[in-house]
N, C-alpha and C positions, 0 to 999 in steps of 0.2 A: 194463319200462323205468321208471326213477324219474322222477317228474314234476319239471320244473324249478321251483324256488322263486324267485320274482321277487327280484332283488337290487337294492336301492335305496341309492344313496349319499346321504349327508347332508353338505353342505359344513360343515366344522367349523373354519373359520378364526377365527371370532368369532361371538358371538350365541347365540340360543336354539335350539341344535340337539338337546339331550338329549331334550326333550319330543317332537320329531319322531321320534326313534329309537324311543321307547316307543310312540307312536301307530302307526308303520309296522309294528312287530313285532306289535302287537295286531291289525293288519289283515292279518297273514299273510305279510309280506315278511321276507326277510333284509336286514340293513343293514350298511353299511360307512361309517366316517367318511372323508371326503375332505379331504386336506390337501396332496396333491401330484398332479402329472399322472398318475403311475403308478396312483393310486387310482381313476382313471376306467376302467381296463381291465375289460371284461366287465360293466359295469353295464347294467341294464335301464332305470333312471331315476335322477334326482337331485333332491334337495330343496335349494333355496336359502332358508335360514331368515330370520327376523327378526333384528335386531341393528342395527349401524351400517353403512350402505351404503358410506360412504367408506372406512372401515377395512377392510371386506371386500375391496373392489376393490384397494386398495393392497397388502394382504397377498397377494392372488392374483397380482398383478403381480410382487411381490418373489420369490415361489417359482416363477414361470413357469407358473402354472396358468390364468391368464386366457384366453390365446389357445387352448390345447387345449380348455378348457371351451366357449368360443364355438363352436369347430369341431364339437365333439360335439353340442351343441344344434342347430346348423344342419344337421347330418347326421341329425337325428331322435331324439336321446336324449330320452326323456320327461322333462319338467321340471315340478316343482311349486315355485312361488316365492311366499313369503309376506312381506308387509310390506316390509322392506328388500330382500328377494330380488326383489320386483317392481321396485324402483328399479334394482337392478343389471341387470335384463333390459331395461329400458325404452330406447326409441330416443331420447327427449327427456326431460331432467330439469331442472326449474326449481328454483332455490335450491340447486343442487348446489355442491359445493366446486370451486374451479378445477382441482385436481389429480385430480378424480374422473373416471375413465374406466370406464364400465360396458361391458356386453356388447352393447347396442344391437340385440338380436335380436327384441324384442317391439314391435310397431307401436302404441305408446301414448306419450302424454306425461304425466308425473306431476310433482306438486309435493311435494318432501320435507316431511314433517310437516304435510301440508295440513290434517289434522283437528286440529291443535293439538299442544301439548306433552304430556308424561307425565300431568300433572294433568288433562288433558282426555280421558283414556282413557274408553271407554264400551263397552257391549255393546248390540247391536241384533239383532232377529230378521230373518233374510234369506230371501227366496224364491229358491232356486237352481235354475235349469233343469237337469233331468235327475236331481235328487235326489228320491227317493220320500219321502213322509211329511211330517212337520211342518217348520216353518221351521228354519233352521240358526242357532245362536247365534253371531253374528259378534262377536269380541272385537277391538276397535280400540285399539291402543296406539301413539301417535305415528305414526299411519298415513299413508301417501302418499295424495294426492288425484289421481285420474285426471282430467286436464283435456282430453285429446284421445284419441280412438280411431281407428285406421286399419283395416287389414284384420284385425280380430279379431272374435270372437263375444262379446258381452256376455252373461254368464249370471246375473248378479245386480247389482242397483243398490240404492243407499241415498241418500235425499234427492236424487234425480235425478242422481246421479253413479254411473258403473260402479264396482263394488267387487270383481268377479270376472270375468275374461276368459279366453277360450280362443283359441289360435292354433296350429293343427295339434296337435302333441303337447306344447304348453306350456299349463299351467294356472297363472294368476297371480292372487293374492288380496291385497287391501289389509289383510286381517285375519289373525288367528292361529287356525287350526282346531285346532292342537295344544294350545291352552289351553282349548278349549271343552268337552272331555269327550264330544264327538260324533265318532264314528269314520267317518262316512259319506264325507267328502271324502277322507280317507286311503285308505279302501277303494276308492273310485272311481279314485284315482290309481294304486294298486297294480294294479288291473284294467287300466287304460290302459297302464301300463308293460309289463305282461306280454302284451299282445295280439298283437304281431307279432314279438317277439324282437329288435327293433332294439337294437343294442348300440353302445357307444362304440368 
C-alpha cells in the first residue's frame, strides 16, 4: 500500500507564499496553493504566510474563504502561521485596521508591526522547545509583538516576549522560518500535520 504523502496548503491570496512552498517540499510534503474554499478539500495542514494581514483577510472575505478556513482550523486542520499569518489567527489585534476581521482562533493578543517597520528588520538566534540542536535563526520583518497569551504554550521567546506559540494543532510564529535556510520548523510542521490524518 502506497504511503500517504502529507498535503499542505499554502494560502496564496497575497504575501510571501512561494518560499513556504519550497521549504515544505524540501521537508517532504506535497503542496497546494489555496485561493478558494474548494482548495481546502483533503488538506492535512495549511500555512498562513507573511504579508499584509489586512489585505489577506479582506481578500479571503471577498472570495468566501474566511469562514470555511476558520471552521477547518477549529476542527483540527494543522496550521502554521508566520508573521502576518499570526495576526490573522489572533483573537485580539492592537493597531489593526477598522475593517480587519481575522479568524480569532488563537488565544493571543498581538500588536501589528510591534517590532517596528521594514527598516527595523533583524535576525536573532532563538531557543525553540522541541527542536534538537542549535538555536534557530529567527528572521523578523515588520513582525507582530505578542502582548498577551491565554491558553497557549509558549515555545520560544525573545526579549521577554513570546515569539512562537502552540495551541493544539496550531503553530504560530512572529518570524519567517521560510527565509532562514533552516528546515527544522517546516519538517516539524509536516510531521505534526501528518500525525493523525485530520483533514478539512
